[in-house]
DRENSE-661732 format. One record per residue: residue in three letters; x, y, z of N, C-alpha, C in turn. Coordinates in Angstrom, 3 decimals. Atoms other than C-alpha are relative to their C-alpha. Layout:
N
r/nxx/nyy/nzz/caxx/cayy/cazz/cxx/cyy/czz
ALA/X/Y/Z/X/Y/Z/X/Y/Z $
...
This chain:
66
r/nxx/nyy/nzz/caxx/cayy/cazz/cxx/cyy/czz
UNK/-0.628/1.207/0.485/14.932/96.422/-79.933/1.392/-0.105/0.622 $
UNK/-1.303/0.214/-0.617/17.939/94.892/-78.303/0.336/-1.487/-0.021 $
UNK/-0.415/1.372/-0.223/19.937/91.742/-77.774/0.079/-0.191/1.501 $
UNK/-0.089/0.309/-1.424/19.539/90.173/-74.361/1.043/-1.092/0.173 $
UNK/-1.025/0.999/-0.257/22.541/88.301/-73.010/-0.094/-0.468/1.451 $
UNK/-0.051/0.582/-1.339/22.767/85.984/-70.023/1.448/-0.394/0.267 $
UNK/-1.380/0.282/-0.376/26.094/85.726/-68.232/0.095/-1.292/0.795 $
UNK/-0.213/1.217/-0.779/27.605/82.714/-66.477/-0.513/0.156/1.428 $
UNK/0.510/-0.274/-1.346/26.507/84.376/-63.221/-1.525/-0.098/0.065 $
UNK/1.450/0.057/0.059/22.871/84.114/-64.385/-0.658/1.362/-0.175 $
UNK/0.543/-1.347/0.179/22.451/87.886/-64.717/-0.287/0.266/-1.471 $
UNK/0.366/-0.381/1.359/20.732/89.301/-67.803/0.322/1.468/-0.237 $
UNK/-0.333/-1.361/0.414/21.926/92.403/-69.636/-0.486/0.187/-1.422 $
UNK/0.443/-0.258/1.366/20.999/94.095/-72.891/1.078/0.725/-0.791 $
UNK/-0.840/-0.723/0.947/22.810/95.385/-75.943/-0.960/0.720/-0.938 $
UNK/0.894/-0.729/0.899/20.882/98.159/-77.718/0.426/-0.187/-1.462 $
UNK/-0.259/0.124/1.437/20.583/97.759/-81.484/0.453/1.357/-0.531 $
UNK/-0.475/-1.247/0.597/22.599/100.359/-83.383/-1.027/0.523/-1.003 $
UNK/0.948/-0.625/0.924/20.500/102.805/-85.376/0.299/-0.439/-1.429 $
UNK/-0.133/0.443/1.381/19.892/101.557/-88.900/0.208/-1.507/-0.154 $
UNK/-0.173/1.451/0.048/20.457/97.889/-87.997/-1.300/-0.685/0.396 $
UNK/1.105/0.845/-0.457/17.805/95.214/-87.740/0.527/-0.876/1.139 $
UNK/-0.413/0.915/-1.065/17.839/92.773/-84.826/0.865/-1.105/-0.592 $
UNK/-0.757/1.080/0.649/19.065/90.076/-87.210/1.404/0.465/-0.379 $
UNK/-1.317/-0.524/0.365/21.916/92.271/-88.519/0.894/0.141/1.224 $
UNK/-0.779/-0.187/-1.228/23.017/93.104/-84.979/0.434/-1.352/0.568 $
UNK/-0.323/1.341/-0.474/22.891/89.433/-83.974/1.127/-0.607/-0.837 $
UNK/-1.054/0.518/0.880/25.013/88.487/-86.994/1.342/0.662/0.296 $
UNK/-1.236/-0.693/-0.360/27.588/91.160/-86.093/0.553/-0.528/1.321 $
UNK/-0.406/0.519/-1.302/27.659/89.920/-82.502/0.610/-1.393/-0.131 $
UNK/-0.473/1.375/0.126/28.042/86.252/-83.426/1.271/-0.096/-0.833 $
UNK/-1.200/-0.016/0.836/30.671/87.072/-86.075/1.132/0.826/0.588 $
UNK/-0.986/-0.872/-0.663/32.511/89.406/-83.668/0.534/1.052/-0.963 $
UNK/-0.335/-1.040/0.969/32.437/92.173/-86.253/-0.467/1.355/0.501 $
UNK/0.398/-1.356/-0.371/32.091/95.946/-85.990/0.351/0.297/1.444 $
UNK/-0.275/-0.356/-1.393/31.768/97.123/-82.396/0.207/-1.220/0.888 $
UNK/-0.214/1.239/-0.741/31.975/93.473/-81.300/1.342/-0.654/-0.344 $
UNK/-1.277/0.540/0.446/35.446/92.990/-82.801/1.040/-0.147/1.100 $
UNK/-0.948/0.110/-1.107/37.259/93.433/-79.495/-0.344/-1.207/0.865 $
UNK/0.295/1.141/-0.875/37.481/90.765/-76.805/-0.968/0.352/1.112 $
UNK/0.951/-0.457/-1.017/35.177/92.848/-74.558/-1.304/0.419/-0.662 $
UNK/1.324/-0.297/0.548/31.423/93.155/-75.209/-0.658/1.093/0.859 $
UNK/0.679/-1.045/-0.767/29.573/96.378/-74.224/-1.431/-0.410/0.343 $
UNK/1.343/0.354/-0.463/26.442/95.675/-72.143/-0.610/1.158/0.768 $
UNK/0.691/-1.025/-0.777/23.816/97.833/-70.437/-1.041/-0.642/0.905 $
UNK/1.072/0.400/-0.898/21.501/97.428/-67.485/-0.298/1.173/0.914 $
UNK/0.452/-1.089/-0.870/19.490/100.108/-65.674/0.854/1.256/-0.190 $
UNK/-0.755/-1.212/0.293/21.393/102.906/-67.412/1.487/-0.099/0.281 $
UNK/-1.410/0.216/-0.323/24.751/101.441/-66.422/0.649/-0.797/-1.123 $
UNK/-0.709/0.712/1.052/27.296/100.358/-69.029/1.162/-0.765/0.604 $
UNK/-1.135/0.783/-0.439/29.787/97.593/-68.467/0.491/-0.837/-1.166 $
UNK/-0.598/0.821/1.046/32.043/95.370/-70.513/0.343/-1.359/0.582 $
UNK/-0.330/1.364/-0.417/32.412/91.587/-70.270/0.703/-0.705/-1.151 $
UNK/-0.652/0.815/1.025/34.453/89.011/-72.112/-1.025/-0.970/-0.595 $
UNK/0.912/0.932/0.668/32.733/86.724/-74.619/-0.169/-1.287/0.799 $
UNK/0.049/1.246/-0.753/33.568/83.755/-72.399/-1.003/0.052/1.147 $
UNK/0.954/-0.147/-1.091/31.213/85.141/-69.724/-1.452/-0.084/-0.470 $
UNK/1.352/0.012/0.572/28.195/85.028/-72.072/-0.384/-1.444/-0.331 $
UNK/0.462/1.367/0.265/26.201/81.787/-72.140/-1.215/-0.049/-0.923 $
UNK/1.200/-0.025/0.829/23.081/82.889/-74.047/-0.207/1.414/-0.555 $
UNK/0.363/-1.288/0.598/22.133/85.661/-76.458/-1.326/-0.201/-0.739 $
UNK/1.336/0.092/0.594/18.532/86.301/-77.570/-0.391/1.339/-0.596 $
UNK/0.506/-1.240/0.578/17.129/88.903/-79.977/-1.353/0.337/0.623 $
UNK/1.253/-0.460/-0.599/14.323/90.957/-78.378/-0.524/1.196/-0.802 $
UNK/0.605/-1.103/0.760/11.914/93.235/-80.244/-1.028/0.768/0.786 $
UNK/1.005/-0.705/-0.800/9.755/94.464/-77.342/0.566/1.245/0.640 $
């Protein structure tokens, strides 16, 4: 389970769901900029690589359960 985000560049990245959270809970934290999303930088992952982007670079976020 993860959140998939699409950046203004068109690239897709994922945010793994924290243990003990449902996809809906994680999405609510993300949209409310609470918990680990409280900073102006969002942690993303792709192919084992971690990076951080600003909220302004994100154009779409989708919950994924596969």
